[in-house]
C-alpha positions in Angstrom: 83.4 94.8 117.0 81.2 97.8 116.2 82.1 101.0 114.2 84.2 102.3 117.1 86.3 99.1 117.6 89.7 100.0 119.1 88.7 103.7 119.2 88.6 104.4 122.9 88.1 108.2 122.8 85.9 110.7 121.0 88.9 112.2 119.4 90.1 108.8 118.1 86.6 108.3 116.6 86.7 111.6 114.9 90.2 111.0 113.5 89.3 107.6 112.2 85.8 108.2 110.8 86.5 111.7 109.5 90.0 111.2 108.1 91.3 107.6 107.9 88.4 105.3 107.2 87.6 106.1 103.5 91.1 106.7 102.2 92.2 104.3 99.4 94.7 101.6 100.2 98.2 101.6 98.8 99.6 98.1 99.6 103.2 98.7 98.6 104.5 95.3 99.8 102.6 92.0 99.4 102.9 88.5 98.1 99.7 88.2 96.0 99.9 85.9 93.0 99.8 88.2 90.0 98.3 85.4 87.9 95.2 85.5 90.1 94.7 89.2 89.5 95.3 88.8 85.7 92.8 86.0 85.4 90.4 87.5 87.9 90.5 84.3 89.9 87.4 82.8 91.3 87.8 81.0 94.6 86.2 77.6 95.0 85.5 78.1 98.7 86.2 80.2 101.8 88.8 77.6 102.8 90.9 78.2 99.6 90.6 81.9 100.0 91.1 82.1 103.8 93.3 79.1 104.8 95.3 78.4 101.7 98.9 79.6 102.2 98.2 81.4 105.5 100.9 80.3 107.8 99.6 82.5 110.6 96.5 80.4 110.8 98.5 77.2 110.3 100.7 77.9 113.3 97.6 78.4 115.5 96.0 75.2 114.2 99.1 73.2 115.1 99.3 74.8 118.5 95.7 73.8 119.1 96.5 70.2 118.4 95.1 69.9 114.9 96.7 67.2 112.7 98.6 68.3 109.6 96.1 66.6 107.4 93.6 69.3 108.3 96.1 72.1 107.7 98.2 71.4 104.6 97.0 67.9 103.9 94.2 66.2 101.9 91.3 66.9 104.1 88.2 68.4 102.4 87.6 72.1 102.4 84.8 71.8 104.9 87.0 69.6 107.3 89.7 72.2 107.2 87.3 75.1 107.8 85.7 73.2 110.6 89.0 72.8 112.4 89.7 76.5 112.0 86.3 77.3 113.5 87.1 75.0 116.4 90.4 76.8 116.9 89.2 80.4 116.7 87.8 80.6 120.3 91.2 79.5 121.5 92.9 82.5 119.7 91.5 85.1 122.2 94.2 87.8 122.7 96.0 86.6 119.5 95.6 89.1 116.6 94.1 86.2 114.6 90.9 86.6 116.6 90.5 90.2 115.6 91.6 89.6 112.0 89.3 86.6 111.5 86.2 88.6 112.6 87.2 91.8 110.8 87.6 89.8 107.5 84.3 88.1 107.9 82.6 91.4 108.6 84.2 93.6 106.0 84.3 91.0 103.1 81.1 89.1 103.8 79.0 91.3 106.1 79.0 88.5 108.7 79.1 89.9 112.3 78.6 86.6 114.1 81.4 85.0 116.1 83.0 82.0 114.4 83.0 78.8 116.5 81.8 75.2 116.1 78.2 76.2 116.5 78.2 78.8 113.7 80.8 77.1 111.5 78.4 75.5 109.0 76.2 78.5 108.4 79.2 80.8 108.1 80.9 78.4 105.7 77.8 78.1 103.5 77.1 81.8 103.5 80.7 82.7 102.5 80.7 80.1 99.8 77.4 81.3 98.4 78.8 84.9 98.1 82.0 83.7 96.6 80.0 82.4 93.6 79.1 86.0 92.8 81.2 87.9 90.3 82.0 90.7 92.8 83.8 88.2 95.0 86.5 87.4 92.4 90.2 88.4 93.1 89.6 91.8 91.4 86.2 92.2 93.1 87.7 91.8 96.5 90.4 94.4 95.7 87.6 96.8 94.6 85.6 96.1 97.8 88.5 97.2 99.9 89.1 100.4 97.9 92.6 99.3 96.8 94.4 101.8 94.6 97.9 100.2 94.1 99.5 96.9 95.1 103.2 95.9 94.7 103.8 92.2 94.4 107.1 90.5 95.1 108.9 89.2 92.0 112.2 87.5 91.1 114.5 89.2 88.5 114.0 86.2 86.2 110.2 86.4 86.3 108.5 87.3 83.0 106.0 89.7 84.6 103.6 88.5 81.9 100.7 88.7 84.4 101.4 92.2 85.4 101.5 93.2 81.7 98.2 91.3 81.1 96.5 93.0 84.0 97.6 96.4 82.8 96.5 95.8 79.2 93.1 94.5 80.5 92.3 98.0 81.7 91.9 97.0 85.3 91.7 100.3 87.2 93.9 99.1 90.2 97.6 99.3 89.6 99.4 96.0 90.1 103.1 96.7 90.0 106.1 94.3 90.4 108.8 94.6 93.0 112.4 93.5 92.4 113.4 90.8 94.9 116.9 89.6 93.9 117.6 87.3 96.9 118.5 84.3 94.7 121.2 86.4 92.9 123.1 86.5 96.3 122.4 82.9 97.4 125.9 81.4 96.8 125.8 78.9 99.6 124.7 76.2 97.2 126.8 76.2 94.0 124.5 73.9 92.0 121.4 76.0 92.8 123.3 79.3 92.1 124.5 78.0 88.7 120.9 77.0 87.8 119.7 80.5 88.8 122.4 82.1 86.7 121.0 80.1 83.8 117.5 81.5 84.4 118.9 85.0 84.4 120.8 84.3 81.2 117.6 83.2 79.5 115.5 86.1 80.8 118.1 88.7 79.9 118.8 87.2 76.5 122.6 87.0 76.9 125.3 84.6 77.8 126.8 84.8 81.3 130.3 83.5 81.8 131.8 86.0 84.3 130.7 88.2 87.2 130.6 91.3 85.0 128.3 89.4 82.6 126.1 88.5 85.6 125.8 92.1 86.7 125.0 93.2 83.2 122.3 90.6 82.9 120.8 91.7 86.2 120.9 95.3 85.0 119.0 94.3 81.9 116.3 92.7 84.1 116.3 95.8 86.3 115.6 97.9 83.2 112.8 95.5 82.2 111.2 95.8 85.6 111.4 99.6 85.4 109.6 99.4 82.1 106.8 97.4 83.8 106.2 100.2 86.4 108.5 98.9 89.2 109.3 101.5 91.8 110.7 99.3 94.6 113.2 96.6 95.4 113.0 94.3 98.4 115.6 92.2 100.1 115.0 89.4 102.6 118.0 89.0 104.9 118.9 87.4 108.2 121.6 89.9 108.7 123.3 92.9 106.9 126.6 92.4 105.1 129.4 94.9 105.2 132.6 93.0 104.4 135.4 94.8 102.6 136.2 93.4 99.1 138.0 94.2 95.9 136.6 93.7 92.4 139.2 91.0 91.8 138.0 89.1 94.8 134.4 89.2 93.7 135.3 88.0 90.2 137.3 85.1 91.7 134.4 84.2 94.1 131.9 84.2 91.2 134.2 82.0 89.1 134.6 79.6 92.0 130.9 79.2 92.8 129.9 79.2 89.1 132.4 76.4 88.6 130.7 74.3 91.2 133.0 74.8 94.2 131.7 75.5 97.7 132.6 78.9 99.2 133.9 79.7 102.6 131.7 81.7 105.0 134.0 84.7 104.5 133.6 84.4 100.7 129.8 84.2 100.9 129.7 87.4 103.0 132.0 89.2 100.6 129.9 88.3 97.6 126.7 89.3 99.4 128.2 92.6 100.5 129.2 93.4 96.9 125.8 92.4 95.4 123.9 94.6 97.9 126.0 97.6 96.8 125.3 96.8 93.1 121.6 96.5 93.8 121.6 99.8 95.7 123.4 101.5 92.8 120.8 100.3 90.3 118.0 101.5 92.5 119.6 104.9 93.1 120.1 105.4 89.4 116.4 104.9 88.8 115.1 106.7 91.9 113.6 103.5 93.3 113.0 102.7 97.0 114.9 99.8 98.5 113.3 97.8 101.3 115.1 95.4 103.7 113.2 92.8 105.7 115.7 91.4 108.1 116.1 89.3 111.3 114.3 86.1 110.4 115.4 82.7 111.6 114.0 80.6 108.8 113.0 76.9 108.4 113.9 75.9 111.9 112.0 72.6 111.8 114.1 70.4 109.5 111.5 67.6 109.5 108.7 69.8 108.4 111.0 71.6 105.9 111.6 68.3 104.2 107.8 67.5 104.2 106.3 70.9 103.3 109.1 73.2 102.1 109.7 76.9 103.1 107.1 79.5 104.0 104.8 77.0 105.8 105.0 78.4 109.4 108.3 77.3 110.8 110.2 80.6 110.9 110.7 82.8 114.0 112.3 86.0 115.3 116.0 85.8 115.2 118.5 87.3 117.6 121.1 89.0 115.4 123.4 91.8 116.5 123.2 93.9 113.3 123.6 97.5 114.3 127.3 97.8 113.4 126.9 96.0 110.1 123.8 98.0 109.2 125.6 101.3 110.0 128.6 100.4 107.9 126.4 99.2 105.0 124.4 102.4 104.9 127.5 104.5 105.3 129.2 102.7 102.4 126.2 103.6 100.1 126.0 107.2 101.4 129.7 107.9 101.0 129.5 106.7 97.4 126.4 108.8 96.7 124.3 105.7 95.9 122.0 105.6 99.0 118.4 105.4 97.6 115.3 106.0 99.6 115.3 103.1 102.1 112.8 101.3 104.3 114.1 99.1 107.1 111.8 96.4 108.7 113.2 94.6 111.7 111.5 91.4 112.8 112.9 91.5 116.4 111.1 94.4 118.2 114.1 94.7 120.6 115.7 96.5 117.6 113.0 99.1 117.3 114.9 102.0 118.9 118.1 101.0 117.1 116.4 101.1 113.7 114.6 104.3 114.5 117.8 106.1 115.4 119.8 104.5 112.5 117.4 105.9 109.9 118.0 109.4 111.4 121.8 109.0 110.8 121.3 109.0 107.0 118.5 111.5 106.4 120.0 114.1 104.1 117.3 116.7 103.5 116.8 115.7 99.9 113.4 113.9 100.5 111.1 114.1 103.4 111.4 110.8 105.3 114.0 109.5 102.9 115.0 106.9 105.4 112.0 105.0 106.8 111.5 102.8 109.8 109.1 100.4 108.3 105.8 99.3 109.8 105.6 96.4 112.3 106.4 93.4 110.2 105.2 89.7 110.4 105.1 88.8 114.1 104.8 92.6 114.9 101.8 93.5 112.6 99.4 93.4 115.5 98.1 96.1 117.9 101.0 95.9 120.4 103.6 95.6 117.7 102.2 98.5 115.8 102.0 100.7 118.9 105.6 99.9 119.8 106.8 100.7 116.3 104.8 103.9 116.2 106.0 105.0 119.6 109.7 104.3 118.8 109.4 106.3 115.6 107.5 109.1 117.3 110.1 109.5 120.0 113.2 109.2 117.8 112.1 110.4 114.4 109.1 112.0 112.6 106.0 110.0 112.7 104.3 112.6 110.5 106.6 111.4 107.6 105.8 107.7 108.0 104.6 105.9 104.9 102.3 103.6 106.8 100.9 100.1 106.6 101.1 97.2 104.2 99.8 93.6 104.2 102.9 91.5 103.4 100.3 88.9 102.6 99.4 86.2 100.1 95.7 86.6 100.8 93.1 88.8 99.1 91.3 89.0 102.5 94.2 90.7 104.3 93.3 94.3 103.5 91.6 94.8 106.9 95.1 94.9 108.3 95.1 98.4 106.9 91.9 99.2 108.8 93.4 97.6 112.0 96.5 99.8 111.7 94.4 103.0 111.0 92.2 102.3 114.0 95.3 101.7 116.2 97.0 104.9 114.9 93.9 107.1 115.5 93.4 105.6 118.9 97.0 106.4 119.8 96.8 110.0 118.6 93.3 110.5 120.1 94.5 109.4 123.5 97.4 111.9 123.4 95.0 114.7 122.5 92.6 113.9 125.3 95.5 113.4 127.8 96.6 116.9 127.0 99.9 115.7 125.4 99.0 117.2 122.1 97.1 120.5 122.0 93.6 120.6 120.5 94.8 123.8 118.7 96.9 121.4 116.6 93.9 119.3 115.4 94.1 120.5 111.8 97.7 119.3 111.7 96.9 116.1 113.5 94.0 115.3 111.1 96.4 115.9 108.1 99.0 113.7 109.8 96.5 110.9 109.9 95.6 111.2 106.3 99.3 111.5 105.3 100.3 108.3 107.2 97.4 106.3 105.9 97.7 107.4 102.3 99.4 110.5 101.0 102.9 109.9 102.3 103.1 106.6 100.5 101.6 108.1 97.3 104.2 110.8 97.2 107.2 108.8 98.5 106.8 106.0 95.9 105.7 108.4 93.2 102.6 106.4 92.4 
């Protein structure tokens, strides 16, 4: 894993080292804890920093026969790290093998392979460095030349830590992202009513009707904008495009707010209406809306009861969403409320569909207004990145792509940007040396690399 890792041609090496390597990072979608940034959190060990909350690694540990006690249980930090060191050699050809060693090298300067023989010395070396001030949460962000991060936040969140970070004078922007999934989650009347209560309190108003609920959410949307928010994000299994009337939505709200269960048809109608309302709010403020869709969540009911969500038991779903997505985007476009939009599909079988769908709603108002988002979750590895880049190249304009993000809860995940940049430069370098792109276009290709890695995102999100 030397300086030319993944860079298989001279042209790829020139593109990466000359144009991609030193650009700042704009991580416009992540799940970092804003409290940790505000408090400049100090990690007690490499285990807490590296293995805490990382369900990618948890899945690999389970697949390697490691007991849950050493994953999410009460084993010591050393015992958990030791089990990960035993597992790493078994991750060959899994992106975790590359990520693990990139993170060790870029964060800690360690270029030795992690395995049972080296585990103790690497563990102690990492922990010794973590005691230094420059290895705090903010220190790690500085180390990776991060310029802006956008966290993922509920409309009811106070955003107190974002405000504290800004007032502290921290030079890296830490901005909130509006994630209103719970405002659509009407399958459980009791949980929905409790959530309405949280919105009431946050908005400082009483909610007794659907119009009140929308007004309260608009107040929170305004508040997020005042805190620098420029993006929304929606986590969906499928898209919703049901027809509805205002009267129907009011009746559905009253029914679920009153504690009654909704039919499947009523749930879809309410979700369809709320997605339109959220798009309208975003369009009015010039925000970017993001959709992460296609996940089959919490498939293991036994582990869901034991550990809860986001613990490594989700998978790629098989949903036929093309028609629903087309009708949803057309509904927004026909009403003049289609904001800049990024679509992330979890199932790579939908790559070409999404790439062509974004082209249907480009309107010439903004370069790359409709974006086919980077390879997400199970696809944010070399093969997945290349498949996304190829589909976008063939069916859209790769030059206008806003590039990579971490989608991570870890302060050690920034090498994913490096991994992406190396993969991108290798892909373009190979095309040049194969004669598929002319050397006479090298100035344009070099600018293309810089744009995808940094400038497109900076301009698109208006950071």
